[in-house]
SELUMNU-818632 format. One record per residue: residue number from 1; residue in three letters; chain; x, y, z of N, C-alpha, C, O in turn. Coordinates in steps of 0.02 Angstrom, whole numbers. Atoms other than C-alpha are relative to their C-alpha. Layout:
BEGIN
   num   residu   chaine   n.east   n.north     n.up   ca.east   ca.north    ca.up   c.east   c.north     c.up   o.east   o.north     o.up
   NUM      ALA        A        X         Y        Z         X          Y        Z        X         Y        Z        X         Y        Z
...
//
This chain:
BEGIN
   num   residu   chaine   n.east   n.north     n.up   ca.east   ca.north    ca.up   c.east   c.north     c.up   o.east   o.north     o.up
     1      MET        A       69       -54       20      6174       5036    11340       43        10      -73      100        35      -73
     2      THR        A      -10       -38       49      6188       5061    11152      -36        53      -12      -93        69        7
     3      ALA        A        8       -67       41      6192       5213    11059      -59        21      -36      -55       -29      -72
     4      LYS        A       66         2       52      6028       5255    10954       39        47      -47       68        95      -22
     5      THR        A      -20       -63       53      6091       5355    10792      -67        22      -29     -107       -15      -57
     6      GLU        A       22       -43       52      5994       5486    10722      -30       -24      -85       13       -25     -129
     7      VAL        A       20        20       60      5884       5428    10564      -36        54      -22      -72        73       24
     8      THR        A       49       -49       22      5793       5568    10467      -47       -53      -52      -29      -108      -73
     9      THR        A       53        20       40      5638       5525    10363       40        12      -51       34       -35      -91
    10      ASP        A      -21        -9       71      5747       5596    10216       48       -45       -9       51       -74      -63
    11      GLU        A      -55        54       -2      5885       5485    10249       -2       -68       -9       34      -105      -43
    12      LEU        A       64        74       16      5773       5333    10257      -27         1      -61      -20       -50      -95
    13      GLU        A       20        -2       70      5699       5376    10105       40        -7      -50       16       -35     -100
    14      ALA        A      -65       -10       32      5867       5399    10022       30       -66       -5       35       -94      -60
    15      LEU        A      -13        72        1      5933       5232    10074      -43       -55      -18      -15      -104      -42
    16      ARG        A       32        42       25      5790       5134    10037      -10         8     -103       -7       -38     -144
    17      THR        A      -31         7       75      5800       5207     9847       51       -19      -23       62       -37      -81
    18      GLU        A      -70        34        7      5955       5156     9859       20       -69       -7       67       -98      -35
    19      ILE        A      -13        78       -3      5915       4986     9906      -51       -32      -73      -49       -84     -104
    20      ASN        A       33        37       62      5786       4980     9766       34        -1      -78       22       -39     -124
    21      ALA        A      -56        24       51      5929       5017     9639       53       -50      -20       76       -68      -74
    22      LEU        A      -34        34        8      6028       4915     9684      -40       -83       -5       -2      -107      -47
    23      ASP        A       52        41        1      5907       4759     9687      -17         8      -85      -12       -37     -127
    24      ASP        A        5         8       72      5861       4830     9517       79       -29      -54       78       -60     -107
    25      GLU        A      -68        31       38      6056       4790     9457       14       -57        5       29       -93      -43
    26      LEU        A       14        67      -13      6053       4644     9550      -41       -59      -38      -18      -114      -53
    27      ILE        A       43        43       31      5914       4562     9471       20         9      -88       18       -42     -123
    28      ARG        A      -24        -2       76      5978       4644     9275       55       -32       18       75       -64      -31
    29      ILE        A      -60        38       28      6138       4564     9323        1       -91        5       47      -126      -17
    30      TRP        A       11        43      -18      6057       4401     9384      -18       -37      -92       18       -79     -118
    31      GLN        A        6        24       47      5967       4374     9210       59         0      -48       66       -42      -92
    32      ARG        A      -41         8       82      6111       4419     9091       43       -46       32       62       -84      -13
    33      ARG        A      -29        46       -9      6216       4306     9197      -12       -92      -25       26      -135      -47
    34      ALA        A       54        69       32      6074       4149     9158       10        -5      -70       12       -57     -102
    35      ALA        A       26         2       80      6065       4217     8983       98       -43      -34      113       -87      -74
    36      VAL        A      -71        21       36      6274       4201     8960        5      -108       29       28      -156       -2
    37      SER        A      -45        73      -15      6295       4024     9061      -35       -36      -44       -8       -88      -65
    38      LYS        A       32        57       23      6126       3957     8956       62       -13      -76       82       -67      -98
    39      ARG        A      -36        -5       61      6234       3997     8801       61       -34       -9       69       -63      -63
    40      ILE        A      -33        48      -11      6379       3913     8852        8       -65       -8       49      -101      -35
    41      GLY        A       21        80       -2      6292       3756     8891      -19       -31      -72      -12       -89      -91
    42      GLU        A       16        22       76      6230       3762     8708       59         6      -38       57       -19      -94
    43      ILE        A      -83       -11       37      6406       3796     8645       23       -59       16       20      -112      -17
    44      ARG        A      -43        87      -35      6495       3660     8746      -40       -75      -24       -7      -124      -41
    45      MET        A       30        52       -4      6335       3529     8728       21       -28      -86       45       -84      -99
    46      ALA        A      -24         1       65      6360       3574     8509       70       -17      -49       83       -30     -108
    47      ASN        A      -86        37       24      6554       3530     8505      -21       -62       49       33       -87       64
    48      GLY        A       -7        67       -9      6490       3366     8596       31       -20       63       45       -77       83
    49      GLY        A      -16        -3      -77      6546       3430     8774      -76       -43       31     -122       -70        0
    50      THR        A       43        23      -38      6442       3374     8924      -35        85       18       -8       139        4
    51      ARG        A       49       -73      -18      6290       3520     8997       27        27       47       37        88       50
    52      LEU        A      -59       -48      -70      6395       3541     9171       61       -21      -20       81       -64      -59
    53      VAL        A      -91        10      -16      6575       3557     9209       -1        -1       55      -21        51       82
    54      LEU        A       13         7      -62      6579       3494     9370       71        47       52       65        80      103
    55      ASP        A      -31       -58      -32      6743       3582     9414       -6        62       -9       15        97       37
    56      ARG        A       -3       -57       -4      6715       3731     9356      -68        33       38      -75        93       48
    57      GLU        A       65       -10      -42      6530       3714     9456       27        -4       81        0        15      133
    58      ARG        A      -26        -6      -91      6646       3684     9616       47        60        7       57        88       60
    59      ALA        A      -52       -76        0      6768       3834     9574      -58        65        3      -42       118       29
    60      ILE        A       40       -54      -18      6617       3942     9571      -21         8       62      -18        59       97
    61      LEU        A        8       -23      -72      6550       3877     9728       65        10       55       51        14      115
    62      GLU        A      -47        -5      -39      6704       3895     9810       28        76        8       51       105       57
    63      LYS        A        5       -90        3      6718       4079     9754      -64        22       51      -60        25      112
    64      TYR        A       76        -2      -43      6552       4108     9830       18         1       77       23        47      118
    65      ARG        A      -21        27      -81      6598       4029     9989       64        42       17       68        47       78
    66      THR        A      -59       -20      -10      6757       4113     9992      -16        97       36       -7       133       85
    67      ALA        A       40       -75      -10      6681       4283     9987      -64        17       21      -91        72       18
    68      LEU        A       71       -19      -40      6525       4271    10067      -19       -47       63      -69       -37       99
    69      GLY        A        7        62      -57      6537       4120    10193      -45       -58      -32      -50       -68      -93
    70      GLU        A       40        29       26      6418       3994    10189      -51        20      -37      -65        -5      -92
    71      ASP        A       62       -32       58      6268       4097    10126       24        13      -65      -19        31     -105
    72      GLY        A       15        -5       53      6358       4111     9981        6       -68      -36       10       -70      -98
    73      VAL        A       17        69       29      6347       3933     9946      -62         6      -21      -59        20      -81
    74      GLN        A       78        14       -2      6161       3922     9942       -2        68      -64      -37        65     -114
    75      ILE        A       16       -44       64      6185       4088     9831       16       -35      -68      -22       -41     -116
    76      ALA        A      -21        22       50      6295       4004     9719      -53       -45      -40      -85       -37      -91
    77      MET        A       48        49       49      6198       3857     9677      -77        26      -28     -103         4      -80
    78      LEU        A       59       -45       46      6031       3977     9648       36        23      -80       14        13     -137
    79      VAL        A      -15       -11       80      6150       4048     9509       32       -50      -36       48       -40      -95
    80      LEU        A      -22        49       57      6212       3903     9441      -60       -49      -26      -59       -79      -79
    81      ARG        A       61        21       21      6035       3832     9445      -25        49      -55      -33        18     -107
    82      ALA        A       27       -39       43      5966       3993     9343       48         1      -66       20        29     -113
    83      GLY        A       -7        -5       67      6079       3977     9198       16       -57      -15       47       -58      -68
    84      ARG        A        8        62       39      6075       3788     9177      -41       -51        5      -40      -109      -16
    85      GLY        A       56        67      -24      5916       3724     9259       -5       -36       59       46       -34       92
    86      PRO        A       -1        49      -40      5877       3614     9375       34       -79      -25       42      -103      -82
    87      LEU        A      -64        62       34      5988       3448     9377      -46       -65        9      -25      -120       -7
//
């Protein structure tokens, strides 16, 4: 038998408010990361480089996998796509 946790309406509302603030922050960070990534790509291409650096992308995928498990790979793919666009 699992114990039930008493949750007050005030606590529930406070937690939802916190989730909303966290979502706002995630969106802000996502947009900033995408902008920085796009700028890096522009600089790299202007200097004769390639649009993508596969070793860098693999390192990012591994970083997310290590931190978040297999779901982290999916998140990393979305993050990378936001910064470089679809392949």
